[in-house]
C-alpha positions as CSV (number, residue, x, y, z in Angstrom):
1,X,147.3,331.3,128.3
2,X,148.3,331.5,132.0
3,X,151.7,330.2,133.1
4,X,151.9,326.6,134.1
5,X,152.8,325.9,137.7
6,X,156.3,324.6,138.2
7,X,158.4,323.7,141.3
8,X,159.3,326.8,143.2
9,X,163.0,326.0,142.9
10,X,162.7,326.0,139.1
11,X,160.6,329.1,138.9
12,X,163.0,331.1,141.2
13,X,166.3,330.2,139.5
14,X,168.0,332.1,136.8
15,X,169.1,330.3,133.6
16,X,172.8,329.4,133.4
17,X,174.2,331.0,130.3
18,X,177.5,332.0,128.7
19,X,178.1,334.0,125.6
20,X,177.8,331.7,122.5
21,X,178.4,334.2,119.7
22,X,180.7,333.4,116.9
23,X,184.4,334.3,117.4
24,X,187.8,333.5,115.9
25,X,189.3,332.9,119.3
26,X,187.0,331.2,121.9
27,X,188.4,331.5,125.4
28,X,185.3,331.9,127.6
29,X,184.4,328.4,128.8
30,X,187.8,326.9,130.0
31,X,187.6,324.2,127.3
32,X,190.8,322.8,125.8
33,X,191.7,324.7,122.6
34,X,193.7,321.7,121.4
35,X,192.5,318.8,119.3
36,X,192.9,315.2,120.4
37,X,196.4,313.9,120.3
38,X,197.0,312.3,116.9
39,X,197.4,308.8,118.3
40,X,194.1,308.9,120.1
41,X,192.3,310.5,117.2
42,X,193.4,307.7,114.9
43,X,192.5,304.9,117.4
44,X,189.1,306.5,118.0
45,X,188.4,306.7,114.3
46,X,189.3,303.0,113.9
47,X,187.0,302.1,116.8
48,X,184.1,303.9,115.3
49,X,184.1,301.4,112.4
50,X,181.5,298.8,113.4
51,X,180.7,300.5,116.6
52,X,177.4,299.1,118.0
53,X,175.4,302.3,118.1
54,X,172.2,300.2,118.3
55,X,173.2,298.8,121.7
56,X,172.8,300.4,125.1
57,X,176.0,301.3,126.9
58,X,177.1,299.4,130.1
59,X,174.3,300.1,132.6
60,X,176.6,301.7,135.2
61,X,179.5,302.6,132.8
62,X,181.4,299.7,134.2
63,X,184.0,299.7,131.4
64,X,185.4,303.1,132.3
65,X,184.8,302.7,136.0
66,X,186.8,299.6,136.1
67,X,189.7,301.2,134.2
68,X,189.7,304.2,136.7
69,X,189.5,301.9,139.7
70,X,192.4,299.8,138.5
71,X,194.6,302.8,137.8
72,X,194.0,304.3,141.3
73,X,194.2,301.0,143.1
74,X,190.7,301.2,144.6
75,X,187.6,298.9,144.5
76,X,185.2,299.5,141.6
77,X,182.4,300.5,144.0
78,X,184.4,303.6,144.9
79,X,183.9,305.0,141.4
80,X,180.8,306.6,139.9
81,X,180.7,307.8,136.2
82,X,178.5,310.6,135.0
83,X,177.8,313.1,132.2
84,X,180.6,315.5,133.2
85,X,181.4,316.2,136.8
86,X,178.5,318.7,136.7
87,X,176.0,315.9,136.7
88,X,177.6,314.5,139.8
89,X,177.4,317.9,141.5
90,X,173.7,318.0,140.8
91,X,173.2,314.4,142.0
92,X,175.2,314.8,145.2
93,X,172.9,317.6,146.2
94,X,169.9,315.4,145.6
95,X,171.5,312.6,147.5
96,X,172.6,314.4,150.6
97,X,170.4,317.5,150.5
98,X,166.7,317.8,150.5
99,X,163.9,320.0,151.9
100,X,165.2,322.2,154.7
101,X,168.7,320.9,154.6
102,X,171.7,323.2,154.1
103,X,174.5,322.8,151.6
104,X,177.6,324.9,152.2
105,X,179.2,326.3,149.0
106,X,182.2,328.6,148.3
107,X,181.8,332.2,147.3
108,X,182.8,333.4,144.7
109,X,183.0,330.1,142.9
110,X,181.2,328.0,140.3
111,X,177.7,329.5,140.1
112,X,175.9,326.2,139.6
113,X,176.6,325.1,143.1
114,X,173.9,327.5,144.3
115,X,171.5,326.3,141.6
116,X,172.1,322.6,142.3
117,X,171.4,323.1,146.0
118,X,168.2,325.0,145.3
119,X,167.1,322.3,142.7
120,X,167.4,319.8,145.5
121,X,165.1,322.0,147.7
122,X,168.1,322.6,149.9
123,X,169.3,325.9,151.4
124,X,172.6,327.1,150.0
125,X,174.9,328.6,152.6
126,X,177.8,330.6,151.2
127,X,181.2,330.6,152.9
128,X,183.4,333.4,151.8
129,X,186.8,332.9,150.2
130,X,189.6,335.3,151.2
131,X,189.8,338.5,149.2
132,X,192.6,336.8,147.2
133,X,190.4,333.8,146.4
134,X,191.7,331.2,148.8
135,X,189.8,328.8,151.2
136,X,190.2,329.7,154.8
137,X,189.9,326.4,156.6
138,X,189.0,327.9,160.0
139,X,186.2,329.9,158.4
140,X,184.8,326.8,156.7
141,X,185.1,324.7,159.9
142,X,183.4,327.3,162.0
143,X,180.6,327.7,159.5
144,X,180.0,323.9,159.4
145,X,179.9,323.8,163.2
146,X,177.4,326.7,163.3
147,X,175.2,325.9,160.3
148,X,175.4,322.1,160.4
149,X,175.1,321.6,156.6
150,X,174.2,318.2,155.2
151,X,176.9,318.7,152.5
152,X,180.0,320.8,152.0
153,X,181.4,321.6,148.5
154,X,184.9,322.9,147.9
155,X,186.3,323.9,144.5
156,X,190.0,323.3,144.3
157,X,191.5,324.9,142.3
158,X,188.7,327.4,142.4
159,X,186.7,328.5,139.4
160,X,186.5,331.4,138.4
161,X,189.5,332.8,140.4
162,X,191.9,329.9,139.8
163,X,193.4,329.6,143.3
164,X,195.0,326.3,144.4
165,X,194.6,325.4,148.1
166,X,197.3,323.3,149.6
167,X,196.6,319.7,150.5
168,X,197.2,320.4,154.2
169,X,194.4,323.0,154.2
170,X,192.0,320.6,152.5
171,X,192.9,317.9,155.0
172,X,192.3,320.2,157.9
173,X,188.7,320.7,156.7
174,X,188.0,317.1,156.0
175,X,189.3,316.1,159.4
176,X,187.2,318.6,161.3
177,X,183.7,318.6,159.7
178,X,180.9,316.1,160.3
179,X,179.1,316.2,157.0
180,X,180.1,314.7,153.6
181,X,182.6,316.8,151.7
182,X,182.8,317.2,147.9
183,X,186.2,318.1,146.5
184,X,185.5,319.5,143.0
185,X,188.9,319.0,141.3
186,X,188.0,319.8,137.7
187,X,191.2,321.7,137.2
188,X,193.6,319.8,139.4
189,X,195.6,318.6,136.4
190,X,196.8,322.1,135.8
191,X,197.9,322.7,139.4
192,X,201.2,320.9,139.1
193,X,200.8,319.8,142.7
194,X,203.7,318.3,144.6
195,X,202.0,317.3,147.8
196,X,200.9,313.7,148.6
197,X,199.9,312.1,151.8
198,X,203.1,310.9,153.6
199,X,201.8,307.3,153.7
200,X,200.6,307.1,150.2
201,X,202.0,303.7,149.0
202,X,201.3,303.8,145.3
203,X,204.4,303.4,143.0
204,X,206.5,306.4,142.2
205,X,205.5,306.5,138.6
206,X,201.8,306.8,139.7
207,X,202.2,309.5,142.3
208,X,201.7,312.3,139.7
209,X,198.1,311.1,139.4
210,X,197.3,312.2,142.9
211,X,199.9,314.9,143.6
212,X,198.2,317.9,145.1
213,X,194.9,316.2,145.1
214,X,192.8,314.9,148.1
215,X,192.8,311.6,146.2
216,X,195.9,310.8,148.2
217,X,193.8,311.0,151.4
218,X,191.3,308.4,150.4
219,X,192.9,305.7,152.5
220,X,192.7,308.0,155.6
221,X,189.2,309.5,155.6
222,X,185.8,308.1,154.5
223,X,183.8,311.3,154.6
224,X,184.7,312.9,151.2
225,X,184.4,312.5,147.5
226,X,186.6,313.8,144.7
227,X,184.9,314.8,141.4
228,X,186.9,314.9,138.2
229,X,186.2,315.6,134.5
230,X,187.4,314.8,131.1
231,X,186.2,318.2,129.8
232,X,189.2,320.4,130.8
233,X,192.7,318.9,130.6
234,X,191.6,316.0,128.4
235,X,189.6,318.0,125.9
236,X,186.4,316.0,125.8
237,X,184.0,318.8,126.7
238,X,181.8,317.9,123.8
239,X,181.3,314.3,125.0
240,X,180.3,315.2,128.6
241,X,182.0,312.6,130.8
242,X,183.3,312.8,134.4
243,X,183.7,310.6,137.5
244,X,183.6,310.7,141.2
245,X,185.8,308.7,143.6
246,X,185.1,308.2,147.3
247,X,184.5,305.7,150.1
248,X,182.1,302.9,149.3
249,X,179.6,304.1,151.9
250,X,179.3,307.5,150.2
251,X,179.5,306.4,146.6
252,X,176.9,303.6,147.0
253,X,174.4,306.3,148.0
254,X,175.5,308.7,145.3
255,X,175.2,306.0,142.6
256,X,171.5,305.5,143.4
257,X,170.8,308.9,142.1
258,X,172.5,308.3,138.7
259,X,170.2,306.9,136.1
260,X,170.9,303.6,134.4
261,X,172.7,304.0,131.0
262,X,173.4,307.6,131.9
263,X,176.5,308.1,129.9
264,X,176.3,307.2,126.2
265,X,178.5,304.4,124.8
266,X,180.6,306.6,122.5
267,X,181.5,309.0,125.3
268,X,182.6,306.0,127.4
269,X,184.6,304.6,124.6
270,X,186.5,307.9,124.0
271,X,186.9,308.7,127.7
272,X,188.4,305.2,128.4
273,X,190.8,305.6,125.5
274,X,191.9,309.0,126.7
275,X,192.2,307.8,130.3
276,X,194.4,304.9,129.2
277,X,196.6,307.3,127.2
278,X,196.7,310.2,129.6
279,X,200.5,310.4,129.6
280,X,200.1,311.9,126.1
281,X,198.6,315.0,127.6
282,X,201.4,315.7,130.1
283,X,203.5,317.8,127.6
284,X,200.4,319.8,126.5
285,X,199.4,320.4,130.1
286,X,202.9,321.6,130.9
287,X,202.8,324.0,128.0
288,X,199.4,325.4,129.1
289,X,200.8,326.0,132.6
290,X,203.8,327.9,131.1
291,X,201.5,330.0,128.8
292,X,199.2,330.7,131.8
293,X,202.0,331.9,133.9
294,X,203.4,334.1,131.1
295,X,200.0,335.6,130.5
296,X,199.4,336.3,134.2
297,X,202.9,337.9,134.5
298,X,202.3,340.2,131.5
299,X,198.8,341.2,132.8
300,X,200.4,342.3,136.1
301,X,203.0,344.3,134.2
302,X,200.3,346.1,132.3
303,X,198.7,347.2,135.6
304,X,196.0,344.5,136.2
305,X,195.2,342.7,139.4
306,X,195.5,339.0,138.6
307,X,194.2,336.2,140.9
308,X,196.7,333.5,141.7
309,X,195.9,330.7,139.2
310,X,196.7,327.0,139.0
311,X,194.2,326.3,136.3
312,X,193.9,326.7,132.5
313,X,192.6,330.3,132.8
314,X,193.4,333.7,134.3
315,X,190.9,336.0,136.1
316,X,191.9,339.7,136.3
317,X,190.6,343.2,136.7
318,X,192.0,346.7,136.1
319,X,193.1,348.7,139.1
320,X,194.3,352.3,139.9
321,X,195.0,354.6,137.0
322,X,194.5,351.9,134.4
323,X,191.0,351.3,135.8
324,X,190.2,355.0,135.6
325,X,191.4,355.3,132.0
326,X,189.5,352.3,130.8
327,X,186.3,353.5,132.5
328,X,186.7,356.9,130.9
329,X,187.2,355.3,127.5
330,X,184.1,353.2,128.0
331,X,182.0,356.3,128.9
332,X,183.3,358.2,126.0
333,X,182.5,355.4,123.5
334,X,179.2,354.1,124.9
335,X,177.8,357.0,126.8
336,X,176.7,354.5,129.4
337,X,176.8,355.3,133.1
338,X,178.4,352.4,134.9
339,X,180.5,352.2,138.1
340,X,184.2,352.7,137.3
341,X,185.2,349.2,138.1
342,X,182.4,347.7,136.0
343,X,183.0,350.1,133.1
344,X,186.7,349.3,133.0
345,X,186.0,345.6,132.6
346,X,183.1,346.0,130.2
347,X,185.3,348.0,127.8
348,X,187.8,345.1,127.7
349,X,185.0,342.6,127.1
350,X,183.4,344.6,124.3
351,X,186.8,345.4,122.8
352,X,187.8,341.8,122.7
353,X,184.4,340.9,121.1
354,X,185.0,343.5,118.4
355,X,188.3,341.7,117.7
356,X,186.5,338.4,117.4
357,X,187.8,337.1,120.8
358,X,185.2,335.7,123.1
359,X,186.1,336.0,126.9
360,X,184.0,335.4,130.0
361,X,182.4,338.6,131.4
362,X,182.3,338.7,135.2
363,X,182.2,342.5,135.3
364,X,178.8,342.7,137.1
365,X,179.5,339.9,139.6
366,X,179.2,341.3,143.1
367,X,182.4,339.6,144.3
368,X,184.4,339.8,141.1
369,X,183.4,343.3,139.9
370,X,185.1,344.4,136.8
371,X,186.7,341.0,136.2
372,X,187.3,339.1,133.0
373,X,188.3,335.4,132.8
374,X,190.3,334.2,129.9
375,X,191.0,330.6,129.1
376,X,194.6,329.9,128.1
377,X,194.4,329.0,124.4
378,X,197.2,327.8,122.1
379,X,200.4,329.8,122.1
380,X,199.4,331.5,118.8
381,X,196.0,332.5,120.2
382,X,197.5,333.8,123.4
383,X,199.9,336.0,121.4
384,X,197.0,337.5,119.5
385,X,195.0,338.1,122.7
386,X,197.9,339.9,124.4
387,X,198.8,341.9,121.3
388,X,195.3,343.1,120.9
389,X,195.2,344.1,124.6
390,X,198.4,346.0,124.3
391,X,197.0,347.9,121.3
392,X,194.0,348.9,123.3
393,X,196.0,350.1,126.2
394,X,198.3,352.1,123.9
395,X,195.3,353.8,122.4
396,X,193.9,355.0,125.7
């Protein structure tokens, strides 16, 4: 039977995939490796009893949207709820992109930006990050002036490198481009940001909600949207829930592309409960930051290059003599001819797999050659990961 005809953008795209093999320690997808806080788990269990599974959820997820709007002191029409922030990224490309239009995306960054742009029949235009993984505001502004994209996407902190870009850098871009801007802040809770807009008037006990985030600029500019998720810091990756916040003029158009009843009722219930108890996550988030920094410091001591990270993961590659030794060990074990940088990272990935530790393999990425990305797990998991790594290095 001959192949059926499909849209060109579908036929041309590669499937998004990550390793899904069984492992004792899973640190490849930047999920939270912690269970729900006990208080939330008990309340959620109680709410399940008698839950109306036979009824549709609120058509536009109003229950969660209203809670978010109230917390941030904004009108409800400034909030759009979705199945994870990834769905919003897809929808925003549909909304502002289209045939022949350009969408500016960071490189290297979240690979699905390119796919979402192409699915919207748009032309993705990459703007390069610095070699250290940061956004260069002047480069982005110049590209927007030259290419005139219909939409600009910024990932801050950036995935998969982990870099946090200061609020002043983000504001410079927002203030100097003509197109709508998406600030993908899926990992902002881990950044421990201190910056807020000078004239942000929210109470002191609420400033931590927007510290470091462009959310504190919402009163000043109306050309950008901030996308957030419950999947990372709040550990609801399995329920797929996220939200976007922006000016009414942008969010009204974005909301049109989101289907009615798009988020299931149980996800909304859990996300609302988590959002209303987000203070419970602050000690855990602080611990993850500390574990991340300790892991990054040890990796540097062992001879790896580690990207600056303000997320719940570290991205690193071997360098110098360490790279050569790892590559030689890979060649000896697998008799496979790979470039030295790729081989050094591939040995690490395969070694961790043999130890039942699943990491994310970026070794063949053209801008992240030889890199692995490891999610920060629990302290116990992190100890095992680093101990196994030291064992390998001692052996070679």
